[in-house]
C-alpha positions in Angstrom: -40.0 -29.1 -11.6 -43.6 -28.3 -10.5 -44.3 -25.0 -9.0 -45.4 -25.6 -5.3 -45.6 -21.9 -4.4 -48.7 -21.1 -2.3 -51.7 -19.8 -4.1 -52.0 -16.0 -4.3 -54.8 -13.6 -5.2 -52.6 -12.1 -7.8 -52.6 -15.4 -9.7 -56.3 -15.5 -10.1 -57.8 -15.0 -13.5 -59.0 -11.4 -13.9 -62.7 -12.3 -14.3 -62.6 -14.3 -11.1 -60.8 -11.5 -9.3 -63.5 -9.0 -10.5 -66.2 -11.3 -9.3 -64.6 -11.3 -5.8 -64.1 -7.6 -5.6 -67.6 -6.8 -6.9 -68.9 -8.4 -3.6 -66.7 -6.3 -1.4 -67.8 -3.0 0.1 -65.8 0.2 -0.3 -64.6 -0.2 3.2 -63.4 -3.7 2.5 -61.5 -2.6 -0.6 -59.9 0.2 1.4 -58.6 -2.3 3.9 -57.2 -4.5 1.1 -55.3 -1.6 -0.3 -53.6 -1.0 3.0 -52.3 -4.7 3.3 -49.1 -4.2 1.3 -47.8 -2.8 -2.0 -48.8 -5.8 -4.1 -52.4 -5.8 -2.8 -52.5 -2.0 -3.2 -51.6 -2.3 -6.9 -54.3 -5.0 -7.3 -57.1 -3.4 -5.3 -56.6 0.3 -5.9 -58.2 0.3 -9.4 -61.2 -1.6 -8.0 -61.5 0.9 -5.1 -61.7 3.8 -7.7 -63.8 1.9 -10.3 -67.1 3.2 -8.9 -67.3 6.6 -7.2 -70.7 7.8 -5.9 -71.3 11.1 -4.1 -75.0 10.9 -3.2 -75.4 12.8 0.1 -73.9 15.5 2.3 -71.6 12.9 4.1 -70.2 11.7 0.8 -69.7 15.3 -0.4 -67.9 16.4 2.7 -65.6 13.3 2.6 -64.6 13.9 -1.0 -64.5 17.7 -0.8 -60.9 18.0 0.4 -57.6 18.9 -1.2 -56.1 15.4 -0.5 -59.1 13.7 -2.0 -58.9 15.8 -5.1 -55.2 14.9 -5.5 -56.1 11.2 -5.1 -58.8 11.7 -7.8 -56.3 13.1 -10.3 -53.9 10.2 -9.6 -56.5 7.5 -10.0 -59.0 9.0 -12.5 -57.9 6.5 -15.2 -59.5 3.8 -13.0 -62.9 5.4 -12.7 -65.6 3.7 -14.8 -68.8 4.8 -12.9 -69.1 8.3 -11.5 -72.2 9.7 -9.7 -71.4 13.1 -8.4 -72.9 16.5 -7.4 -69.4 18.0 -6.9 -68.7 20.8 -9.3 -65.0 20.8 -8.6 -64.7 17.2 -9.8 -66.1 17.9 -13.2 -63.5 20.7 -13.7 -60.7 18.5 -12.4 -61.6 15.5 -14.5 -62.0 17.6 -17.6 -58.5 18.9 -17.2 -57.1 15.3 -17.2 -57.5 14.9 -20.9 -54.8 12.2 -21.2 -55.9 10.1 -18.2 -59.6 10.3 -17.5 -60.7 8.3 -20.6 -62.3 5.1 -19.2 -65.7 6.3 -18.0 -68.6 4.0 -18.8 -71.3 5.7 -16.7 -71.6 9.3 -15.8 -74.4 10.8 -13.6 -74.2 14.5 -12.8 -77.0 15.7 -10.4 -77.7 18.5 -8.0 -78.5 16.7 -4.8 -80.5 18.8 -2.4 -79.1 16.8 0.5 -75.6 17.7 -0.5 -73.5 20.8 -1.0 -73.3 21.3 -4.8 -71.5 24.6 -4.7 -68.4 25.7 -2.8 -69.1 26.1 0.9 -67.9 29.7 1.0 -70.9 30.7 -1.2 -73.3 30.3 1.7 -72.2 33.6 3.2 -73.1 35.6 0.1 -76.3 37.8 -0.1 -79.2 36.1 -1.9 -78.7 38.0 -5.2 -74.9 37.3 -5.3 -75.6 33.7 -4.4 -78.0 33.3 -7.3 -75.4 34.8 -9.7 -72.7 32.5 -8.3 -75.0 29.5 -8.9 -75.6 30.7 -12.5 -72.0 31.3 -13.2 -70.9 27.9 -11.8 -73.7 26.2 -13.8 -72.4 27.7 -17.0 -68.8 27.0 -16.3 -69.6 23.4 -15.5 -71.6 23.1 -18.7 -68.5 24.3 -20.6 -66.3 21.7 -18.8 -68.7 18.8 -19.2 -68.5 18.6 -23.0 -64.7 18.3 -22.7 -65.2 15.3 -20.3 -67.7 13.8 -22.7 -65.5 14.1 -25.7 -62.5 12.4 -24.1 -64.5 9.4 -22.9 -65.7 7.8 -26.1 -66.6 4.5 -24.3 -69.4 6.1 -22.2 -72.5 3.9 -22.3 -74.8 5.8 -19.9 -75.0 9.5 -19.3 -77.5 11.2 -16.9 -77.4 15.0 -16.5 -79.9 17.0 -14.5 -80.5 20.1 -12.5 -78.2 23.0 -12.0 -76.1 22.9 -15.2 -79.2 23.9 -17.3 -79.5 27.4 -16.0 -82.5 29.2 -17.7 -80.2 31.9 -19.1 -78.2 29.5 -21.2 -80.2 26.3 -21.1 -80.6 25.8 -24.8 -77.0 26.5 -25.6 -75.9 24.1 -22.9 -78.1 21.3 -24.3 -76.9 21.9 -27.8 -73.2 21.9 -26.7 -73.6 18.7 -24.8 -75.5 16.9 -27.6 -72.7 17.7 -30.0 -70.2 16.3 -27.6 -71.8 13.0 -26.7 -69.9 9.8 -27.5 -72.6 8.5 -29.8 -71.0 5.3 -31.1 -71.1 3.6 -27.7 -73.8 5.6 -25.8 -76.7 3.3 -24.9 -78.7 5.4 -22.5 -79.1 9.2 -22.2 -81.1 11.0 -19.5 -81.5 14.8 -19.6 -83.4 16.5 -16.9 -84.1 20.2 -16.2 -86.9 22.5 -15.1 -86.9 24.6 -18.2 -84.9 25.4 -21.3 -85.7 29.0 -22.2 -84.6 30.9 -25.2 -81.0 32.1 -24.6 -80.4 35.8 -23.9 -77.9 37.9 -25.9 -74.1 37.8 -25.2 -74.5 41.1 -23.5 -76.1 39.4 -20.5 -74.5 39.7 -17.1 -73.7 36.0 -17.3 -70.7 35.6 -19.5 -71.4 33.5 -22.6 -67.9 33.4 -23.8 -67.3 30.0 -22.1 -69.3 28.4 -24.9 -66.9 29.6 -27.6 -64.1 27.2 -26.7 -64.6 23.9 -28.5 -67.7 24.9 -30.5 -65.7 24.5 -33.7 -63.5 21.7 -32.3 -64.0 18.0 -32.4 -67.1 17.0 -34.3 -68.8 13.6 -34.2 -66.6 10.6 -34.9 -68.1 10.0 -38.3 -71.4 9.7 -40.1 -72.4 6.3 -38.8 -75.8 6.1 -37.0 -75.7 6.6 -33.3 -76.0 3.6 -30.9 -78.6 5.2 -28.5 -81.3 2.8 -27.5 -83.0 4.6 -24.5 -83.7 8.4 -24.2 -85.2 10.1 -21.1 -86.3 13.7 -21.3 -87.6 15.9 -18.5 -88.3 19.6 -18.7 -89.6 22.3 -21.0 -87.5 22.3 -24.2 -89.0 25.2 -26.0 -86.8 24.9 -29.1 -83.7 22.9 -29.7 -82.5 22.2 -33.2 -79.6 20.2 -31.8 -82.1 17.8 -30.2 -83.9 17.3 -33.5 -80.6 16.8 -35.3 -79.4 14.4 -32.7 -82.6 12.2 -32.9 -82.4 12.2 -36.7 -79.3 10.0 -36.4 -80.7 7.6 -33.8 -82.3 4.9 -35.9 -81.6 2.3 -33.1 -83.7 4.1 -30.5 -86.1 1.7 -28.9 -87.2 3.3 -25.6 -88.5 6.8 -24.9 -89.2 8.0 -21.3 -90.9 11.4 -20.9 -91.5 13.3 -17.7 -93.5 16.6 -17.8 -92.5 17.8 -21.2 -94.0 20.9 -23.0 -96.3 20.9 -26.0 -93.5 22.2 -28.2 -91.3 19.4 -27.1 -94.0 16.9 -27.8 -94.7 18.2 -31.3 -91.0 18.2 -32.2 -90.5 14.6 -30.8 -93.5 13.2 -32.6 -92.4 14.4 -36.0 -88.7 13.4 -35.7 -89.3 10.1 -34.1 -91.9 9.0 -36.6 -89.5 9.8 -39.4 -86.1 8.7 -38.1 -86.6 6.1 -35.3 -88.2 3.0 -36.9 -87.4 0.7 -34.0 -89.2 2.7 -31.3 -91.2 0.2 -29.3 -91.4 1.4 -25.6 -93.0 4.5 -24.3 -93.0 5.5 -20.6 -94.7 8.8 -20.0 -94.7 10.1 -16.4 -96.5 13.3 -15.5 -98.4 14.5 -12.5 -100.4 16.9 -14.6 -100.8 15.9 -18.2 -102.6 18.7 -19.9 -101.9 17.7 -23.5 -104.9 17.5 -25.8 -106.3 14.5 -27.6 -104.5 15.4 -30.9 -101.1 15.9 -29.2 -101.4 12.5 -27.4 -102.4 10.8 -30.6 -99.5 12.3 -32.5 -97.1 10.9 -29.9 -98.7 7.5 -30.1 -98.3 7.6 -33.8 -94.5 8.3 -33.5 -93.9 4.6 -33.6 -94.6 3.1 -37.0 -97.5 0.6 -37.0 -96.6 -0.8 -40.4 -94.9 -4.1 -41.3 -95.3 -5.6 -37.9 -93.6 -2.7 -36.1 -95.1 -0.5 -33.4 -95.4 0.0 -29.7 -94.8 -3.1 -27.6 -94.9 -1.4 -24.2 -96.9 1.7 -23.3 -97.1 3.3 -19.9 -99.2 6.5 -19.7 -100.1 8.9 -16.9 -103.6 10.1 -15.9 -104.9 11.8 -19.1 -108.1 13.7 -18.8 -108.0 14.4 -22.6 -107.3 10.9 -23.8 -110.1 10.8 -26.3 -111.2 9.2 -29.6 -108.0 10.2 -31.6 -105.8 8.8 -28.9 -107.9 5.6 -28.7 -107.6 5.0 -32.4 -103.9 5.7 -32.3 -103.5 3.1 -29.5 -105.6 0.5 -31.3 -103.5 0.9 -34.4 -100.7 -0.8 -32.4 -102.9 -3.6 -31.0 -101.1 -6.3 -33.0 -97.7 -5.5 -31.4 -98.7 -4.4 -27.9 -97.4 -6.7 -25.1 -97.7 -4.3 -22.0 -100.2 -1.5 -21.4 -100.3 0.5 -18.2 -102.5 3.5 -17.5 -102.9 5.6 -14.4 -106.5 6.3 -15.3 -107.6 7.5 -18.8 -110.2 10.2 -18.6 -112.2 9.5 -21.8 -111.5 5.9 -22.8 -114.7 4.0 -23.0 -115.5 0.4 -21.9 -116.0 -0.6 -25.5 -112.5 0.6 -26.4 -111.1 -1.7 -23.7 -113.2 -4.5 -25.1 -111.8 -3.8 -28.6 -108.2 -3.8 -27.3 -108.7 -7.2 -25.6 -110.2 -8.6 -28.8 -107.5 -7.3 -31.1 -104.2 -7.7 -29.1 -102.9 -11.3 -29.6 -99.6 -10.7 -27.9 -100.8 -8.8 -24.8 -99.1 -10.0 -21.6 -100.0 -7.2 -19.2 -102.9 -4.8 -18.9 -102.6 -2.6 -15.9 -105.5 -0.1 -15.3 -104.4 1.6 -12.1 -106.7 3.6 -9.8 -105.6 7.2 -9.2 -107.0 10.0 -7.2 -108.3 12.1 -10.1 -111.8 12.7 -11.3 -113.1 12.8 -14.9 -115.4 15.4 -16.4 -118.5 13.4 -15.4 -117.3 13.0 -11.8 -116.0 9.4 -11.9 -112.9 8.2 -10.2 -110.3 7.8 -13.0 -109.7 4.1 -13.5 -109.9 1.6 -16.4 -113.4 0.2 -16.2 -114.8 -2.5 -18.4 -118.6 -2.8 -18.3 -120.1 -6.3 -18.1 -122.7 -5.4 -20.7 -120.0 -4.8 -23.3 -118.6 -8.3 -22.6 -122.1 -9.7 -22.9 -122.9 -8.1 -26.2 -119.5 -8.6 -27.9 -119.4 -11.5 -30.3 -115.6 -11.7 -30.5 -113.5 -13.4 -27.8 -110.5 -11.8 -26.1 -107.8 -12.9 -28.5 -105.1 -11.4 -26.3 -106.0 -13.4 -23.2 -104.1 -16.5 -24.2 -100.8 -14.7 -23.5 -102.0 -12.4 -20.7 -100.1 -12.8 -17.5 -101.0 -9.7 -15.5 -104.5 -8.1 -15.5 -105.6 -5.2 -13.4 -109.0 -4.1 -14.5 -112.3 -3.1 -12.9 -115.2 -5.0 -14.3 -118.4 -3.0 -13.5 -122.0 -3.3 -14.2 -122.6 -6.9 -13.1 -126.2 -7.1 -11.9 -126.3 -8.2 -8.2 -129.8 -8.5 -6.8 -128.3 -9.9 -3.6 -126.6 -6.5 -2.8 -129.1 -4.5 -0.7 -126.8 -2.2 1.3 -123.3 -0.7 1.3 -120.3 -2.4 3.0 -121.4 -1.0 6.3 -124.9 -2.3 6.1 -126.5 1.1 5.2 -129.2 1.2 2.5 -128.2 2.9 -0.8 -129.7 6.4 -1.3 -130.3 5.3 -4.9 -131.0 1.5 -5.1 -129.1 -0.5 -7.7 -131.1 -1.7 -10.7 -133.3 -4.6 -10.1 -132.8 -7.8 -12.1 -133.6 -11.4 -11.8 -131.1 -13.8 -10.3 -131.1 -15.9 -13.5 -129.9 -12.9 -15.6 -127.2 -12.0 -13.0 -126.0 -15.6 -13.3 -126.0 -15.4 -17.1 -123.8 -12.2 -17.1 -121.4 -13.6 -14.5 -120.9 -16.8 -16.3 -120.1 -15.0 -19.5 -117.5 -12.8 -17.8 -116.0 -15.8 -16.0 -115.8 -17.7 -19.3 -113.8 -14.8 -20.9 -111.5 -14.7 -17.8 -111.1 -18.4 -17.9 -109.5 -18.3 -21.3 -106.5 -16.5 -19.8 -104.5 -19.7 -19.3 -101.2 -18.0 -18.6 -102.6 -15.5 -16.1 -100.5 -15.0 -13.0 -101.9 -11.9 -11.4 -105.6 -11.0 -11.5 -106.6 -7.7 -9.8 -110.4 -7.1 -9.9 -110.6 -5.1 -6.7 -109.5 -1.7 -5.6 -106.2 -2.1 -3.7 -105.0 0.6 -1.3 -103.0 3.2 -3.1 -103.9 6.3 -1.1 -106.8 5.0 1.0 -107.6 8.2 2.8 -107.5 10.3 -0.4 -109.5 7.7 -2.4 -112.2 7.5 0.3 -112.5 11.3 0.7 -112.7 11.8 -3.0 -115.3 9.0 -3.4 -117.5 10.5 -0.6 -117.2 14.0 -2.1 -118.1 12.7 -5.6 -121.1 10.8 -4.2 -122.4 14.1 -2.8 -121.8 15.9 -6.1 -123.0 13.2 -8.4 -125.5 11.0 -6.5 -126.7 9.2 -9.6 -123.2 7.8 -10.1 -123.0 6.4 -6.6 -122.3 2.8 -7.7 -119.3 4.0 -9.7 -117.6 6.3 -7.3 -118.0 4.4 -4.0 -114.8 3.0 -2.6 -116.4 -0.5 -2.7 -117.6 -2.4 -5.7 -121.1 -3.7 -5.6 -121.9 -4.4 -9.2 -119.1 -6.9 -9.6 -118.4 -10.6 -9.9 -119.2 -12.5 -6.7 -116.8 -15.3 -7.7 -118.8 -18.1 -6.1 -119.2 -21.6 -7.5 -122.9 -21.0 -8.1 -122.1 -17.9 -10.3 -119.5 -19.4 -12.6 -116.2 -19.7 -10.8 -115.9 -23.2 -12.1 -115.5 -21.8 -15.7 -112.1 -20.4 -14.6 -110.6 -23.8 -13.8 -107.8 -23.5 -16.4 -106.0 -20.7 -14.6 -103.3 -23.1 -13.5 -100.6 -20.4 -13.4 -102.5 -17.9 -11.2 -100.4 -16.7 -8.3 -102.3 -13.7 -6.9 -105.9 -12.7 -6.8 -107.1 -9.4 -5.5 -110.8 -8.8 -4.6 -110.3 -5.8 -2.3 -113.5 -3.9 -1.7 -115.6 -6.2 -3.8 -118.9 -7.7 -2.8 -117.6 -11.2 -3.4 -118.9 -14.5 -2.1 -115.7 -16.5 -1.7 -116.2 -19.0 1.1 -114.7 -22.3 2.3 -116.2 -24.2 -0.7 -114.6 -21.7 -3.1 -111.2 -21.9 -1.3 -111.3 -25.7 -1.5 -112.0 -25.4 -5.2 -109.1 -23.0 -5.7 -106.8 -25.2 -3.7 -107.4 -28.0 -6.3 -107.8 -26.0 -9.5 -105.4 -23.1 -8.9 -102.4 -25.0 -7.4 -100.0 -22.1 -7.6 -102.3 -19.5 -6.0 -100.4 -17.9 -3.1 -102.6 -15.0 -1.8 -106.1 -13.6 -2.0 -106.1 -9.9 -1.2 -109.4 -8.5 0.3 -110.7 -12.0 1.1 -112.2 -11.3 4.5 -115.7 -9.9 4.5 -118.7 -9.9 6.8 -121.1 -9.4 3.9 -123.0 -6.5 5.5 -124.0 -5.5 2.0 -126.7 -8.2 2.3 -128.4 -6.1 4.9 -128.5 -6.3 8.7 -130.2 -9.4 9.9 -130.9 -10.6 6.4 -127.7 -12.5 5.8 -127.8 -16.3 6.2 -124.0 -16.5 5.8 -122.0 -17.2 8.9 -118.7 -18.4 7.3 -116.4 -15.5 8.1 -114.7 -17.4 11.0 -114.7 -20.5 8.9 -112.8 -18.7 6.1 -110.3 -17.4 8.6 -109.8 -20.9 10.0 -109.3 -22.3 6.6 -106.6 -19.7 5.8 -104.9 -20.4 9.1 -104.8 -24.1 8.2 -103.0 -23.2 4.9 -100.3 -20.8 5.9 -98.0 -21.5 2.9 -100.6 -20.4 0.4 -104.0 -21.3 -1.1 -102.9 -23.7 -3.8 -102.2 -27.4 -3.4 -98.7 -27.1 -4.8 -97.4 -25.6 -1.6 -98.3 -28.8 0.3 -97.0 -31.5 -1.9 
């Protein structure tokens, strides 16, 4: 006899049930738990599956005796834990038979939350600092226990207070020896500084590190599964980190934030020898002081032999990025797909030209403008000089696959530019050339750009990043280095005009172009050019920096009155520039 019982949520397949619960908020899940005992059994594990304590409100809600009891009852259901609560780490470490299903663990010291017991706030400053230090060390002794009992962890992020300077290196060593390496995919370690540990006679008790140091070792001798490593802080010396990386042959991605020279030297050597799959480097630093040789050594950490090497490189502003670094970068040209730089202090235009001519798989070249100045007073940005394009015999082999290009092309002769963007004469006039030579240069540049048939984003202008800072820096540099006026001004005057008369028609094959940026460029895009783009660039959505009054032609000397016509054309095409939006 057929079962005609009404459908029930308890009869749903588990994968369908999890899809439903993944779209419910914590409040929704809490309401479901309260419906009845059956629903409580179903929804309670989902309610505890992800626990995040990110701010003071969360901390206060979870920092109660009842919540801690509930944690201990349901810790077997927790898979994702993001916490700044010291007590929780101790409590979970004590549940060695139940808390074994963590997949993601993030331990941070959130400045917006209370990360120590509330009673400590009444202590004198010196006692408060000692209490912070002691709690940091005790947490760092409990954390390895938690790591060892959760062998299924895939992502671990640890930062801040547990790496107290007095025991930072020992803490790091202890944690690295306790990581569940066979399943761990991502590891993120952040601290201000790892200093050399003091002796056991310190006022901070080091005995907490003794328990477990000779206990469980790694699971076996198989290679570790780690694919992404993020390091932040000064690691003056860590044999454990070196030993750890020696067994990470699957490492693909390295993310660095403000590391010391010692750390960089250690990493370069061990990565080059033991991590053959390393292909992605993301280096973030507000003040990169490393020298040319140190930068080059890190770029050589990925093997460039047998088709291997860096695929994606993102580097900060580097004043000392010099010849050695350039050569190290170019050794990976055949494998590079994404290159991003926040201004390279010493990279020459010819080096950029070489990269474009030797990178057949390049998909993105992002030369960002940053508020730094180089040794010769220029604003730090990736600049390609038009003369290098003119004199080069090779074509840009990487352009056929390029999808995103952000690059300043400078040195285009523009005899039509007489004044700055406000109509003021230049204190040092631009070089005088004939209109025919200007046309020849622009056509050559447009021809090279026109070969980028897969291009989706083209940024030739100077978009707003920190407009006030950029403008102030530019004006200050003009005063200090008047001979470099054309380089440091906020506007570009020796640039492509992008008119039909100057070679725009040579870029008709950019059928995939979605976005064009000509901000602060002395361009000549008018209604005729917009009509041409409408037909030839059917997917083009926006043109940043389009509107211009062309005051750089000089007051009273301009015969162009199309500013209002351009605005009217754009208003008549509200969906985008390209024709595909109107089919």
